[in-house]
C-alpha positions in Angstrom: -3.6 -12.0 16.1 -4.0 -11.5 19.9 -7.0 -9.6 21.3 -4.7 -6.6 21.7 -2.8 -6.7 18.5 0.3 -4.5 18.2 0.5 -1.8 15.6 3.0 -4.1 13.6 0.6 -7.0 13.7 -2.3 -4.9 12.5 -0.2 -3.4 9.8 1.0 -6.9 8.6 -2.6 -8.1 8.6 -3.6 -5.1 6.5 -0.8 -5.7 4.0 -1.6 -9.4 3.7 -5.3 -8.6 3.1 -4.4 -5.9 0.6 -2.1 -8.2 -1.4 -4.8 -10.9 -1.5 -7.4 -8.3 -2.5 -5.1 -7.1 -5.4 -4.4 -10.6 -6.6 -8.1 -11.4 -6.6 -8.6 -8.3 -8.8 -6.0 -9.6 -11.3 -2.9 -7.7 -10.1 0.5 -9.4 -10.3 2.5 -8.6 -7.1 6.2 -8.0 -8.0 7.5 -6.9 -4.6 6.3 -6.3 -1.0 8.1 -4.0 1.4 10.7 -3.0 -1.2 13.2 -0.5 0.3 15.4 2.2 -1.2 17.4 3.8 1.7 14.8 5.0 4.2 11.9 4.9 1.8 9.7 1.8 1.4 7.1 0.7 -1.1 4.5 -1.5 0.6 3.4 -3.3 -2.6 4.6 -3.0 -6.2 2.4 -4.7 -8.8 1.5 -4.7 -12.4 -2.1 -4.3 -13.7 -2.6 -4.1 -17.5 -0.1 -1.6 -18.8 0.5 0.0 -15.4 3.3 -0.4 -12.9 1.4 0.3 -9.7 2.9 1.5 -6.4 0.5 0.8 -3.6 0.7 2.3 -0.1 -1.3 0.3 2.5 -2.6 2.1 5.6 -4.3 -0.1 8.2 -6.2 1.1 11.3 -8.3 -0.6 13.9 -10.7 2.4 14.0 -11.4 5.8 12.7 -10.8 7.9 15.9 -7.8 9.5 14.1 -9.5 9.6 10.7 -9.6 7.3 7.7 -6.4 5.3 7.1 -5.8 6.9 3.7 -5.7 10.3 5.4 -2.3 9.3 6.8 -0.7 9.5 3.3 0.5 13.1 3.6 2.3 15.1 1.1 5.6 14.2 2.9 4.7 10.5 2.6 3.7 10.9 -1.1 7.1 12.5 -1.8 8.9 9.6 -0.1 6.8 7.1 -2.2 7.7 9.0 -5.4 11.4 8.9 -4.5 11.2 5.2 -3.8 9.2 4.6 -7.0 11.8 6.5 -9.1 14.5 4.3 -7.5 12.5 1.1 -8.2 12.0 2.1 -11.9 15.8 2.8 -12.2 16.8 -0.4 -10.4 14.6 -2.7 -12.4 14.7 -0.6 -15.7 10.9 -0.6 -15.9 9.3 0.9 -19.0 5.7 1.0 -18.0 3.2 3.7 -17.2 3.2 4.2 -13.4 0.5 5.1 -11.0 0.1 5.4 -7.2 -2.8 3.8 -5.4 -3.7 3.7 -1.7 -5.4 0.8 0.0 -7.1 1.8 3.2 -7.8 -1.1 5.5 -10.0 -1.0 8.6 -9.9 -4.0 11.0 -12.7 -4.5 13.4 -12.3 -5.9 16.9 -13.7 -9.2 15.5 -11.0 -9.1 12.8 -13.4 -8.3 10.0 -11.6 -6.3 7.3 -13.0 -3.4 5.2 -10.8 -2.5 2.2 -11.1 0.7 0.2 -8.9 0.8 -2.9 -8.2 4.3 -4.1 -6.7 4.0 -7.6 -4.7 7.0 -9.0 -4.6 8.4 -5.5 -1.9 11.0 -6.3 0.6 11.6 -9.1 4.3 12.3 -9.3 
């Protein structure tokens, strides 16, 4: 990453770190950046009996609040729509849940991850 990372580069770093974090916790990643129309699921994973839809929010600072605060009701509704499409498409028969992974990246590229399980429900 360059000293002045673009928003896309920061986002990709956050998603890569989140996927590694989840794998280290025993999650199985099924898909990344799965799309249904204009809606997107950052990470879809399984963990135990759960199908987990994970929204990753990455920021380089907290001037505009914590990353997870960007998951508004409107965004939650888009995630729910995408999750419903995913379940239909792959005929999944598992309990589903929605998590948020909040990633803060320091100027030195240190990463702080906050995993919010059961962040919201459909």
